[in-house]
C-alpha positions in Angstrom: 0.0 0.0 0.0 2.8 2.4 0.8 5.6 0.9 -1.3 6.0 3.9 -3.5 5.2 6.5 -0.9 7.4 9.5 -0.1 8.9 9.9 3.3 6.7 12.9 3.8 3.5 10.8 3.2 4.7 7.9 5.3 5.6 10.1 8.3 2.2 11.9 8.1 0.1 8.8 7.7 2.0 7.0 10.5 1.4 9.9 13.0 -1.0 9.4 15.9 -4.2 11.5 15.2 -4.2 15.2 15.9 -6.4 18.0 14.7 -3.6 19.9 12.9 -2.8 17.1 10.6 -6.5 16.7 9.7 -6.7 20.4 9.1 -3.7 20.2 6.8 -5.2 17.2 5.0 -2.2 14.9 5.6 -3.5 12.6 8.3 -4.4 8.9 7.8 -8.0 8.4 6.9 -8.5 5.4 9.2 -6.8 3.5 12.0 -6.0 0.7 9.5 -4.3 3.1 7.2 -2.3 4.5 10.1 -1.1 1.1 11.2 -0.2 0.1 7.7 1.9 3.3 7.4 3.6 2.6 10.7 4.5 -0.9 9.5 5.9 0.5 6.3 7.8 3.2 8.1 9.4 0.6 10.4 11.1 -0.9 7.4 12.5 2.3 6.1 16.4 2.5 6.3 17.7 5.4 8.3 20.0 6.2 5.4 17.0 7.2 3.3 16.5 10.3 5.5 19.9 11.5 4.4 19.0 11.2 0.7 15.3 12.4 0.7 14.8 15.9 2.0 11.3 16.8 3.1 11.9 20.4 2.0 14.3 20.7 -0.9 17.9 21.5 0.1 18.1 24.3 -2.5 15.0 26.0 -1.1 15.3 25.8 2.6 18.1 26.9 5.0 16.9 24.6 7.7 17.2 21.6 5.4 20.7 22.8 4.5 21.6 23.2 8.2 20.3 19.7 8.9 22.3 18.1 6.1 25.4 20.1 6.4 25.9 19.5 10.1 25.2 15.8 10.0 28.0 13.8 11.5 28.6 10.6 9.5 31.1 9.2 12.1 28.6 9.6 14.9 25.9 8.0 12.7 27.9 4.9 11.8 26.8 2.7 14.7 23.1 2.9 13.4 23.8 3.4 9.7 22.5 -0.1 8.9 19.3 0.3 11.0 15.8 0.7 9.8 13.4 3.0 11.7 12.1 -0.1 13.5 15.6 -1.2 14.5 16.3 2.3 15.8 13.2 2.4 17.8 14.0 -1.0 19.3 17.6 0.0 20.1 16.5 3.2 21.9 14.4 1.0 24.2 17.2 -1.6 24.8 19.7 -1.7 27.6 22.4 -1.0 25.1 21.0 2.5 24.5 22.3 4.3 27.7 21.9 8.0 28.0 25.6 8.4 27.2 25.3 6.2 24.1 22.3 8.2 22.8 24.1 11.6 23.3 27.1 10.2 21.5 24.9 9.3 18.6 22.9 12.5 18.6 25.2 14.5 16.1 24.7 11.7 13.6 20.9 11.9 13.8 18.7 14.2 11.6 15.4 15.2 13.3 13.3 13.3 10.8 14.8 10.1 12.1 13.8 10.8 15.7 10.3 11.8 14.6 10.0 8.6 12.7 11.0 6.5 15.7 8.5 8.3 17.9 5.7 7.4 15.6 6.3 3.7 16.3 6.3 4.2 20.1 3.6 4.1 22.8 3.6 6.9 25.4 5.4 4.7 27.9 8.2 4.1 25.3 8.6 7.9 24.8 8.8 8.3 28.6 11.3 5.5 29.1 13.7 6.3 26.3 13.7 10.0 27.2 14.3 9.3 30.9 17.7 7.8 30.1 19.1 11.1 28.7 20.6 14.0 30.6 21.6 16.9 28.4 23.6 19.2 30.7 24.0 23.0 30.1 25.5 25.8 32.1 25.2 29.6 32.6 25.0 30.6 36.2 23.9 27.2 37.3 23.8 23.6 35.9 20.7 22.4 34.1 19.9 18.8 33.2 21.6 16.8 35.8 20.0 13.5 36.9 17.6 13.7 39.8 17.1 17.4 39.3 13.9 19.2 38.2 13.9 23.0 37.6 11.4 25.7 36.9 11.1 28.7 34.7 9.6 31.3 37.1 7.2 33.2 34.8 6.0 36.4 36.7 4.1 38.0 33.7 2.0 41.0 34.4 -0.7 42.6 32.2 0.8 46.1 32.4 4.5 45.1 33.1 4.1 46.7 36.5 7.3 46.4 38.6 5.6 45.6 41.8 3.4 43.0 40.2 6.4 41.3 38.5 8.4 41.3 41.7 5.5 40.1 43.9 5.0 37.1 41.6 8.8 36.5 41.6 9.0 36.5 45.4 6.0 34.1 45.5 7.8 31.8 43.1 11.1 31.9 44.9 9.3 31.0 48.1 8.3 27.8 46.4 11.8 27.0 45.3 11.1 28.0 41.7 13.3 30.0 39.3 16.4 27.9 38.9 15.9 27.4 35.1 15.3 31.2 34.5 13.3 34.1 35.7 11.6 34.9 32.4 9.1 37.6 31.6 6.9 37.9 28.5 6.6 41.7 28.3 3.3 43.4 27.2 5.1 46.3 25.6 7.9 45.8 23.1 9.2 49.3 23.4 12.9 49.3 24.0 12.5 51.5 27.0 10.1 49.1 28.6 12.2 46.0 27.7 15.2 47.6 29.2 13.3 48.5 32.4 12.0 45.0 32.9 15.5 43.6 32.1 17.0 45.9 34.8 14.4 44.9 37.4 15.2 41.2 37.0 19.0 41.8 36.9 18.9 44.0 40.0 16.9 41.3 41.9 19.4 38.6 41.0 22.4 40.7 41.9 20.9 42.0 45.1 20.3 38.5 46.5 23.1 36.7 44.7 20.6 34.3 43.2 22.5 31.6 41.1 20.0 31.9 38.2 19.6 33.9 35.0 17.0 36.3 33.7 15.3 36.6 30.3 13.0 39.1 28.8 11.2 37.2 26.1 11.1 39.6 23.2 12.1 39.4 19.6 15.7 38.5 19.0 16.4 41.8 17.1 15.2 43.8 20.1 17.5 41.8 22.3 20.4 42.7 20.0 19.5 46.3 20.3 19.3 46.1 24.1 22.8 44.6 24.2 24.1 47.4 22.0 22.5 49.9 24.5 24.3 48.2 27.4 21.4 46.3 29.0 22.3 43.4 31.3 21.0 40.6 29.1 21.6 37.0 30.4 19.7 34.8 28.0 18.7 35.6 24.5 15.2 34.3 23.6 13.6 33.5 20.3 10.7 31.4 19.0 11.8 29.1 16.2 10.2 26.6 13.8 11.2 23.8 11.4 11.4 25.5 8.0 13.0 28.7 6.7 9.6 30.1 5.7 8.1 29.5 9.2 11.1 31.1 10.8 10.8 34.1 8.5 7.2 34.3 9.7 8.8 34.8 13.2 11.0 37.5 11.6 14.2 35.5 12.0 16.8 33.8 9.8 19.8 31.7 10.8 22.1 34.6 10.2 20.1 36.8 12.6 20.2 34.0 15.2 24.0 33.9 14.7 24.3 37.6 15.3 22.2 37.4 18.4 24.2 34.4 19.7 27.5 36.2 19.2 26.2 39.5 20.8 24.9 37.6 23.9 28.2 35.7 24.2 30.1 38.9 24.1 28.6 40.1 27.4 30.2 37.1 29.2 27.6 37.2 32.0 27.6 33.5 32.6 29.7 32.5 35.7 30.1 28.8 35.1 29.2 28.4 31.4 28.4 30.1 28.1 25.1 28.5 27.0 23.2 31.7 26.3 20.3 31.0 24.0 16.7 30.2 25.0 14.4 28.8 22.3 10.7 28.0 22.3 8.9 25.9 19.8 5.5 24.3 19.4 3.6 21.9 17.2 1.4 23.8 14.7 3.6 26.9 14.4 4.7 26.0 10.8 1.2 25.1 9.7 -0.3 28.3 11.1 2.3 30.2 9.0 1.4 28.2 5.9 5.0 26.9 6.0 4.7 23.2 6.7 5.1 22.1 3.1 2.8 19.1 3.6 4.8 17.7 6.5 2.9 16.5 9.5 3.2 18.9 12.4 5.2 16.7 14.7 7.9 16.1 12.1 8.2 19.7 11.1 8.4 20.5 14.9 11.3 18.1 15.3 13.2 19.9 12.5 13.2 23.0 14.7 15.4 21.1 17.2 18.1 21.0 14.6 18.1 24.8 14.5 18.2 24.9 18.3 21.0 22.4 18.6 23.3 24.4 16.3 23.4 27.3 18.8 24.1 25.2 22.0 21.2 26.6 24.0 20.8 26.8 27.7 17.1 26.1 27.5 14.6 24.7 25.0 10.9 24.1 25.5 7.9 23.3 23.5 4.8 25.4 24.3 2.8 22.4 23.5 -0.9 23.5 23.7 -0.5 27.2 23.4 -1.7 27.6 19.7 -5.1 26.0 20.3 -7.5 23.2 19.5 -7.0 23.7 15.7 -3.7 21.9 16.1 -4.1 19.9 19.3 -7.7 19.3 20.0 -7.9 17.9 23.6 -5.9 16.8 26.6 -5.1 13.4 25.0 -3.6 15.0 21.9 -1.7 17.6 24.0 -0.2 14.8 26.1 0.9 12.8 23.1 2.5 15.8 21.4 4.3 16.8 24.6 5.8 13.4 25.1 6.9 13.3 21.4 8.5 16.7 21.6 10.3 16.0 24.8 11.6 12.7 23.5 12.7 14.0 20.1 14.5 17.0 21.7 16.4 14.9 24.2 17.4 12.3 21.6 18.7 15.3 19.6 20.8 16.2 22.6 18.8 19.2 23.8 18.1 20.4 27.4 14.4 20.0 27.0 11.7 21.5 29.2 8.0 21.8 28.5 5.4 24.4 28.9 2.5 22.1 29.7 -0.2 24.4 28.5 -3.6 24.8 27.0 -5.9 27.6 25.9 -9.3 28.1 27.5 -11.2 27.0 24.4 -9.4 23.6 24.2 -11.1 20.4 25.5 -8.6 20.1 28.3 -8.4 20.9 32.0 -5.9 20.9 34.9 -6.5 17.2 35.6 -4.9 16.6 32.1 -2.1 18.9 33.1 -1.5 17.0 36.4 -1.2 13.7 34.6 1.1 15.1 31.9 3.3 16.8 34.5 3.7 13.6 36.3 4.5 11.7 33.1 7.1 14.3 32.1 8.7 14.2 35.5 9.1 10.4 35.1 10.5 11.1 31.6 13.3 13.2 33.0 12.0 16.6 31.8 14.5 19.3 32.7 12.0 22.0 33.7 8.5 23.3 33.4 6.9 26.7 33.8 5.9 28.2 37.1 2.9 30.5 36.7 1.0 32.0 39.7 -2.1 29.8 40.2 -1.7 28.0 36.9 -3.3 31.0 35.0 -1.0 33.4 33.1 -3.0 36.6 33.4 -1.0 38.3 30.6 -0.9 35.6 28.0 -4.4 34.2 28.9 -3.5 30.5 28.9 -3.2 27.8 31.5 0.1 26.2 32.5 1.8 24.7 35.5 2.1 26.6 38.8 4.7 27.0 41.5 3.0 24.5 43.7 3.0 22.0 40.8 6.8 22.1 40.8 6.8 21.5 44.6 4.4 18.6 44.1 6.6 16.9 41.5 9.8 17.3 43.4 8.2 15.7 46.5 6.5 12.9 44.6 9.6 11.8 42.6 12.3 12.8 45.0 13.6 15.5 42.5 15.6 18.5 43.7 16.3 21.9 42.4 19.6 22.4 40.4 22.6 22.2 42.8 23.7 25.8 42.9 20.1 27.0 43.4 19.4 24.4 46.0 22.3 25.6 48.1 21.0 29.2 47.8 17.5 28.1 48.9 18.9 26.6 52.0 21.1 29.6 52.7 18.2 32.0 52.4 16.0 29.9 54.7 13.5 28.9 52.0 14.3 25.2 52.6 15.5 23.2 55.5 18.7 21.1 55.6 16.8 18.2 54.0 15.6 20.4 51.1 12.0 20.6 52.3 10.2 23.9 51.8 9.7 26.0 54.9 6.5 28.0 55.4 6.4 31.2 53.3 7.8 34.1 55.2 10.2 32.0 57.2 13.3 32.8 55.2 15.6 35.7 55.0 14.4 36.5 51.5 10.9 37.3 52.7 12.1 39.2 55.8 14.6 41.4 53.9 12.9 42.0 50.5 10.4 44.7 50.2 8.7 44.9 46.8 8.2 48.6 47.5 12.0 49.1 47.2 11.7 48.4 43.5 8.6 50.5 42.8 10.5 53.3 41.0 12.7 51.0 38.9 
């Protein structure tokens, strides 16, 4: 049935069902067709992915990046594998985390996407749990047994008191070790610089071993750097095709410029991983830039872009675009586990924004189950949003207390440098357990009013 099919068609038809693929007209028409496609995909040699580009090499800089950076020496151990062999190897005892990371430079993202389509959710969880992709800036992300949080103190007017009150709340729950990151309402350079200075001053005043990020467009960050702003991490949303990235207003050359500019500040104390990338299934399709590729595979291609710049953090904002692309909690969970798996197999420090919009057929029970599954899968970090509800972006995500829950449930701890700081500040006891809010030095010393005029 699929003997003469292109890789693009095989990958799409083999994908678990999701609304975005039906919207694009690429999904399997029945469960029987999907299973037949999966069986055919299992027999495809991995080498075929090196000879059949899903978007033509001559027309797409992401394809050129994927092909030009492929490491044939790293690929050699699996060069004789089919997709099915690769899937089975990833689940075997021979595929340790170290072995997978050694193989990563030899993998193109379409290979990882193909393997994921042959896996159950438990397979995605187990394989990803083996891998620890370690990065460093002011602290160390990705170590085994650690679980971090991006503290996300967004405010609908970028009010300094509001941002800092939310930040203090998050710190009291032990959140903020991945990054303290604000999505600003206003993109004016004056406002971006103001928010940047607020976060930088807080980190410096309390010697917090973490990093800040104002999540604005990369070109604005470059200008902030040129004006002397204390930029820690440089953020950008990215996608899996050149056209989709142009829809975000970026090219690889712009990302290179931003990477070099951020590195030049030398603000990291223990490492120089300075980029922060966000992705999400459906982004390419919504920009009419998926080229007939299923949304999970084109999402995986964005991880090749991220990998090239050696980022400190990467996360998929899995349900943020809406039900047109991921209809309900089940589709969001599957997509999240796929993205996390593919990113980690590609060698990335993967976190997840476990999220949904209010018109999606999902609720916080779905989030609880997915958070727990991702914790078992070795997810590096999730978002910490006050009360699960981001009042600026108007979507639902994970909260500060969700992070505390997962650490207690699975025996996970904050990243080492941040854990030491939490104990020093009296936020946790010697065993790492959270103390009641207000018990620590941070709450006693810090007055949000001190920052009101910043």
